[in-house]
C-alpha positions, 0 to 999 in steps of 0.5 A: 114738441118743437116738431109739432109746433112747426107742423102746426105752423106750416098747416096754418100757413097752408090754410091761410094761403088757401083762404086767399085763393080765388074760388076757381082754384078749387075746381082744378085737380092740379091745385088739389095735387099741389095741396096734397103734396104740400100737406104730405111733405109738411112734416118733412120740412120740420124733419129737415130742420132737425136733420140740419142739427144732426148733420152739424153734430155728425160733421163735428164728430167726423172732424174729430175722428179724422183728426184722431185718425191722422195721429194713428194713420193718415191712410185710415183717416182718408178711408174714413172720409171717403167711405162716407161719400157712397152713402150720401150719394145713395141716400140722395138718389133714394130720396129723389126717386121716392119723391118722384114716385110720390108726385107720379101717383099723387093724383090717383091717391087723391082720387082714391082717398076722395072716393073712399071717404064718400063710400065709407061716410054713408052719404052715397 
């Protein structure tokens, strides 16, 4: 429910920003690319907000696990802490490459959706 509320609020903010723009912006493909980027990534903003809470929960769990492992074996505690690093690095690189690819094909996708809507609406 909170996620939907955040998504709706972000959509309202984008519509308000668009309503305040000069008419000349609507003739520029770069404007539509940026709007598509913002609208397709709006759900990711709310998802990121909730991931912060997940991160805090996992951080507390990791700290508790490390403290408990220190009592058992300091080597296991160090291995547990170090084993997380490659996963974090891999996920970050994966997200960066996915976003770069999305930005690369955005203009073509926008044109494809536009042509598809024209051809399927029966108004041609």
